[in-house]
N, C-alpha and C positions, 0 to 999 in steps of 0.2 A: 757548861754542858751537863747533861744527866750522867749520873754514875752508872756503871754497868749493873745489870740486875744480878742478884746473887745466884739465881738458878736459871738455866735456859728456859725460855717461855716461847711456845709456838706462836705463829702469827695470829691464828684464830683465837688463842687464849688471850693475847694482848688486845685484840679487837673486842672480845667479850668483856675484858676488864675495863676498857675505855668506855664501852657503852654502859656498863654497870655504874661506873663513876658518874657519867652524865645523867643517868636515870635517877641516881640517888640525889644529885644536886637539884634536879628538876622537881623533886618532891619537897624541898625545903620551903617553908612558909616565907622566909625572907626573900627568896628568889621570886616568889609570886608577887611580893610587894615591889620588888625592883622592876619586874615586868609591868606592873600596874603603873608605876611612875612613868615609864617610857610611853605607855599607852595614853596617858592623860596629858602629857606635856609636849606634844608634837609642835603646836604653834609656838610655844615658848622657845623651843629649840630653834625654830626658824627665825624668830626675832633675834636670838643670840647670833645666829649665822649672818643675818643682815648687818648687825652691829660689827661683827668681826671683819667682814670683807670690805667695810668702809674704811678700814685702817690700812694704809700702805705697808707692804712688807716685801720690798724687792730684795734680791740677794744682798747680804751684808747690810741690810737696812731694816731688820726685823724688830728693832728695840721697842717700838710702840706696841706691836702685837705681843711681844714677850711680857710687857708690863700688864697688858689686858689679860693675858692668860694667867699670870700670877694672881691678879685680883679675883678672877673667876674661881681659881682653886681655893683661895682663902675664903671667899664668900660661900662656897659649897661646904666648908667645914673640914677640909682635909688638913692633916698634920704635916709638919715639916715642909713648908712651901719655900722654895728658894730658886734663885737664878744664877747660873754660872757666868763666867767672864765673857762668853761669846753670845749669850742670850738664850741658852737652853733653860727651860723652866721645869722644875721637878716638884712632885708632891707625892706623899706616901699615904697608903690606905692599908689598914690591917695591923698585925703585930709589928712592933718596932724592928727595924732591919738590923739584927745583930751582925757584928762584923764578919763572922764566918758562915753566915747562912745565905742560901740562894734566894734570889728575888725574881719576880716576873715583871717585865716591862710592857706597858701599853703606851704607844706613842703615836703622834701625828705631827707632821711638819707644818710650821707656821708660815713659811715663806711662799712667795708666788713668783712667777716669771716676769711680772709686769714692772716696768720702771716706775720710780717714785712719782713721775709726772703724769702717769696714766689717770684719767678721770675715773673716779670710783663713785658711782651713783647706784647703789643697790635698788632693785625694784622687786618688791614682794607683793604677790597677789595670790591669795589662797594658799595652795601647797607648793607654789612655784616661786623660786628666787632667781633673779637674773643679775649678772654683774661679774666682772673679772674675779676669778678665784672662788666663785660660788660653790663649785664642785671640788676643784683641786686647789686648795685642800680644805675649803670651808666645811665640806661634808665630813671629812675625817676629824677635824678639830672639834666640831660641835658634837659629832658622834661620841668622841672620847669624853667631852664634858657632860653629855647626857648620861653616860655610864657612871661617871663620878657621882652625880646627884642620885641616880638610882641606887647605887651601893650605899651611899651615906644615909639616905632616907630609909632604906630597908634595914639598916644596921646588919648588913650581910657578913656572916662569919667567913673568914678565908684561912686557908692553910698555910699561907706564907705572905710576905710583904708584897703588895702590888705597888709598883712605882709608875705613876703617870708622868709622861714627858711631852711637853710642847717643844719640839726641837727646831732649830734653825738649819739653813743651809742644805736643803734637799735638792732644790731646783738648779739646773744649769751650772753656772760657775761656782755655785755653792759647794758642789762636788762632795755632798754628804758630810760636810764638815761638822755638823751638829752631832750626828751619830758617831762619827769617828772619835770625837772628843769624849763621848760617853764611854766607849770601849777602850780608850787609851788612858784617860786621866781621871775619870769620875770614881767615886767611892764604890760604884757598882761593878767596875771592871773586874772580870774574872769570876763574877758571882751570878750572872744572869742565866737562869734555868731555861727561860723561854722568852721570846720577844714577839709581840703581836703589833704589827704596824697598821695603822688605819690611813688609807690613802684613796680619796675619791669616794664614788658611790658604788652601789651594787651589793648583791648578797649571794651570788651564785658562782663566783670565781675566786681564786686564790693564787697569788704569785708565790711559787715555791722554787722557781729556778731564776737565779739572778743573772741578768744580762750584763756582761762585762763591757766596759768601754774605756778607751784611752783617747784623750783629746790633746791637741798640740796647736801651738801658734808658731807658724813658720814665717820668718822675715828674711828677705834678701835686700841688701843695700849696695849702692854703687855711687859713682861720682855725679851721675845725672848730666844734663846738658841740653843744648838746642838740637831739635830733631834733624836739622840739615847741616849746620856748621860743625856739629859734634857727632855726626853720623859715624857709626862704628864702635862707639862706646857701648859697653855691656848694658843691656836693658833688664833690670830686676823683674819686671812684669813678665817678660818673655821667658826668662830663666825659671821663674817660679811656675809659670804655666807648663813648661816642659816637664818639670818634676811632678806636678800634679797629674798630668796626662799619663805618665808612666805609672804612677801609683794607682790610677784608676784601672789600668790594664791588669795590674797584679791583683787588686781586690776582686775584680771580675772573675779572674781565674780561680780564686779561692771560693767564690760563691758557686761557680760551676762544678767545683770539686765536691760540693755537698755540704760544706761547712756553713753554719748559720753566721755568716760574717758580712759586714757591710762597711763601706767607706763613704763619708760625705764631706764635701767642702762647704762649710756653713757660711763663711764670709770671706770676701777678698777685697783688698783695698790697695791703692797706691797711685802715684802720679798726681800732677797738678793741671795739665792741659794736653790737648791733642798734639801739640807741636813741641812737647817737652819730653826728653828722655827722663823717666822717673828716677828719683834718688832712692826710692824704696818700694817694696811690695810686700804685703802681709796677707796671709790666709790662715783661717782656723779650720782644722781637720779633725773629724770625729771618726774613730774606729769603734765598731761594736761586734761582739761575738759571744757565743756561749762557751768558747774554748779559750782558756788563758794563753795557751801556746800560740794560737792564731793571732792574738793581740800582740804578743811579743814579736812574732815574725813580721807583722805589719809595721810595727815601730822601727824595726831594723830596715825594712824596705823603704820607709819614709826617709830615713837618714841617707840611705844609698842613693835614692832617687834625687834628693837635693844635691848631694855631693857630685853625682854624675852630671847633673844639669849644669852646675857651676863649671865642671871640667870641660864642657863643650865650648866655653867662651875663650877666645884667644887671649884676651886681656883679663884672665880670671883673677889675677892678683889684686885687681881693683875692686873686686866683689867681696862682700862679707855676708855671712848668713848665720842665723840662729834658729834653733828648734827648742821651744819652751813647752814643757808639760803644763797644761792648764786644767786637766781633769783625769781622774783615775778611779774607775769603779770596778771592783773585782768581780769576776764571774764565779758562781758557786751554785749549789743545789741542795735542797732539803732532802735527806735520804728517804727513800720510799717506806722504810720501816721506822721512821721517827715517831716517838710518842706524841709529838705535836700533830702530825698528820693523822695518826690513829684517833686522837681526840677530836679533830675536825670531822672525820668521817662519822664518829659516834654522834656528834652534835647534829650533823646533817640528817642522820637516821632518825634522831629524836624529833627534829623540826620538820621532817618531810622535804628536805632540800637535797640538791645534788650539785656538788661543787666541781667546776672544771678547773684543773690545774694549769697555770699559765706561766709564761716567761715574761719578765719585766725588769726594769731598772728602778729600784726603790731604795728606801732607807734600809730594807732588809738585806741588801747586798753585803753590808759590813758584817753584821753578826753571822750570816751564812758563811762568809769567807773565813770566819774565825772558828767555825764548827759549832756555833751556838744555834739551837733550834729557833728558827724565825720564819715568819710568814707575813705577807702583806695582803690585807683584806679591804674590800670596800665597806663603808659604814652604812649601807642600806640606801634605799631610794634610787633615783636615776639622775643622769646628768649628761651634758654634752657641750660641745664648743670649747673644750679644755684648751687653755693657753691662748684664747682669743677674747676680745672684749665682748663678744656675744655669748659668753659662757653662761650656763644655766644649771639649776638643780631642782629636781622634783622630790618632795618628801614622801610621796606615795611609796609605800614599801619600806620606809626607814625603820619602822618598829621591828620588823622581822630581821632585818640586817643587824640591828643592835642586839636582839636576842641571841643571834648566832655568835656575835663577838663576845657578849657577856658570858654565855655558857662555856665557850672555848677558853676564855681567860680564867674562869673559875676552876675549870678542870685542870688547867696547867698549874694553878696555885695549889690545888690539892696535891698534885703529883710532886711539885717542888717541896711542899711541906714534909713529904716522906723521904726526901733525899738526904744523903750524908752532908756534912758541912761542905761549903764550897771548895775548901782546900782538897777534898777527896773526890770532887767531881771529875768524871772522865772526859 
């Protein structure tokens, strides 16, 4: 995190300072060269994007894309390119990252929601690319790669080390495992001054509030049997249904109380035939909220609902149940007076943009929950059909989106270069 300023500074002074910083950066000749590269290489980036999304990358199956990312970083001329044990790919730009100095991260997740068996046949026509993962997160990954090339070709001077990361495990059951590893075990843990996440398309929104979620797999098991001759034996499907119904009532009450809280049963399975008492029933449950305490209370409610449902069965000793945590994304928010947000407003002012601040569940959840200034941005262009086989991306407007990301990242690098050693950061 950033260290406290030595003297109190008013909000207007900070805003003025941020705009002055961005204006000074915008006057640098190397930045003009970087912008020129982005302007001239739109089709090249689209071809990279088509190549990328033709590589399967289901959760826990991102190895091929990790290898592709490492090759691209090396081909671009970045220093210190390496891959960690779970598939996160790192590369550095700028001064060597001294052990006690802050760094800035620019990341994009490599994984998709699609199973490995999903047909991947990218269709590129003009400025439009169609195919699973074309936007989420082909747009983010290639936006990051475009910035890599623009900085290298322009020989852009930077105030601190910029670390590029193609990370795994953002989607679904990946549960942000790639970014968790970075902040828990990497050499950069405790040294990140700011983290910019590229996720999808767009240039006029920013995710600054992390939507928290807790996910569980609930299983109820029993002896099973024939529907007629064994009638009266406890039925796991009915018991599980009773618990889920009660839970739905509780979550609806929380929604009506004004909390931004939801509950969803995403999958449910069990049984073998219509005339068989099932031996087991399983459901996956998703809670989401902007309030950490609401998530905790819903978890407690889940346990109580399952316990109470089991207690309604006369022969309850023949039943067993388990509740397994399968996902945990913390809720958090970027403070309104964060230097990262001041820098974004200054970039918007310079480029003539206006950013809407939004709520979302992204890789930024992890750094925000740790107090690290982080933001999730689109990488320009437009897209739709996310998480479907009809997903598409349009590169129209990508250049402006990447200018925004580049200027913001450079502003944070300048600020990070002025900070005290990471051990002194507040």
